[in-house]
C-alpha positions as CSV (number, residue, x, y, z in Angstrom):
1,M,34.9,4.5,-60.4
2,K,31.8,2.4,-60.6
3,R,33.6,-0.5,-58.8
4,M,34.7,1.8,-56.0
5,T,31.1,3.1,-55.5
6,A,29.7,-0.5,-55.6
7,C,32.3,-1.6,-53.0
8,L,31.5,1.3,-50.7
9,L,27.8,0.5,-51.0
10,V,28.4,-3.1,-50.2
11,I,30.5,-2.2,-47.1
12,A,27.9,0.3,-45.9
13,A,25.1,-2.3,-46.4
14,I,27.0,-4.9,-44.4
15,T,27.7,-2.5,-41.6
16,V,24.1,-1.4,-41.4
17,F,22.7,-4.9,-41.5
18,T,25.2,-6.1,-38.9
19,Y,23.9,-3.5,-36.3
20,C,20.3,-3.9,-37.3
21,S,20.2,-7.6,-36.8
22,S,17.0,-9.0,-35.3
23,T,19.0,-11.6,-33.3
24,K,20.1,-8.9,-30.8
25,K,17.5,-8.5,-28.0
26,A,16.9,-5.3,-26.3
27,S,17.7,-5.6,-22.6
28,A,14.8,-5.1,-20.3
29,P,15.3,-2.7,-17.4
30,P,16.2,-4.6,-14.2
31,T,13.2,-5.4,-12.0
32,V,13.5,-4.2,-8.5
33,A,11.9,-6.4,-5.8
34,K,9.2,-4.7,-3.9
35,V,9.8,-4.2,-0.2
36,N,7.4,-6.2,2.1
37,Y,6.9,-6.5,5.8
38,Q,8.0,-10.1,6.4
39,A,11.2,-9.9,4.3
40,N,12.4,-6.4,4.9
41,V,10.6,-4.5,7.7
42,M,9.8,-7.0,10.4
43,S,13.4,-7.6,11.3
44,I,14.1,-3.9,11.6
45,V,11.1,-3.4,13.9
46,Q,12.1,-6.4,16.1
47,A,15.7,-5.3,16.4
48,N,15.0,-1.6,17.2
49,C,11.6,-1.4,18.8
50,T,11.9,-4.2,21.4
51,P,11.1,-4.3,24.2
52,C,9.2,-1.0,24.4
53,H,6.7,-1.7,21.6
54,F,6.3,-5.5,22.2
55,P,3.8,-6.2,25.0
56,D,4.8,-9.8,25.4
57,K,8.3,-8.6,26.2
58,G,7.2,-6.1,28.9
59,G,6.6,-3.1,26.7
60,R,3.9,-0.6,27.6
61,K,4.1,1.6,24.5
62,K,1.9,1.4,21.4
63,A,2.3,-2.2,20.2
64,L,4.3,-2.7,17.0
65,D,4.4,-6.4,17.2
66,S,2.4,-7.3,14.1
67,Y,2.0,-6.4,10.5
68,A,-1.4,-4.8,11.2
69,A,0.0,-2.6,13.9
70,V,3.1,-1.4,12.0
71,S,1.1,-0.7,8.8
72,A,-1.5,1.2,10.7
73,Q,1.2,3.4,12.3
74,I,3.5,3.8,9.2
75,D,3.1,7.6,8.9
76,E,4.0,8.2,12.6
77,I,6.8,5.6,12.5
78,L,8.3,7.4,9.4
79,R,8.0,10.8,11.0
80,R,9.7,9.7,14.2
81,I,12.5,7.6,12.8
82,Q,13.4,10.5,10.4
83,L,13.9,12.9,13.3
84,N,17.3,13.8,14.7
85,P,18.2,12.1,18.0
86,T,18.0,15.4,19.8
87,D,14.5,16.1,18.6
88,R,11.5,15.4,20.8
89,G,9.7,12.3,19.7
90,F,12.8,10.7,18.1
91,M,12.7,6.9,17.8
92,P,14.1,4.5,18.7
93,D,14.3,6.0,22.1
94,R,17.6,5.6,23.9
95,K,19.1,3.9,20.8
96,P,21.1,5.3,17.9
97,K,19.4,6.6,14.8
98,L,18.4,3.9,12.4
99,A,20.8,3.3,9.4
100,E,19.8,5.2,6.3
101,A,19.1,1.9,4.6
102,D,16.6,0.9,7.3
103,I,14.8,4.2,7.0
104,K,14.7,3.8,3.2
105,A,13.2,0.3,3.7
106,F,10.3,1.8,5.6
107,V,9.9,4.6,3.0
108,Q,10.0,2.2,0.1
109,W,7.6,-0.3,1.9
110,K,5.0,2.5,2.1
111,A,5.6,3.5,-1.5
112,D,5.2,-0.1,-2.6
113,G,1.8,-0.4,-1.0
114,L,2.6,-1.9,2.5
115,A,2.7,-5.5,1.3
116,E,2.8,-8.1,4.0
117,K,4.5,-10.9,2.0
């Protein structure tokens, strides 16, 4: 009886120490890259807001041709790109609604602090 108890204690100890080993490292949560103007937002603006909001391409609307201009207008841009195409003020005018991923990029860019680079 003593032998069986001793064997069970040894097996239990081995099992506990196997799973409590300090050699296993806890995995850190994955880091998510922050959205920035140059890498994520600029290409969306250039593809969807040209030529109307680019003065050098003949546009006469509010300029959105630079980081400063886009970041200063972010609240209005978000409001307008989230409208339905039938709503007054919808942007991009005469173009289809932006993809959900593009809209999320703008939202995340604002949430991340409007980083330029």
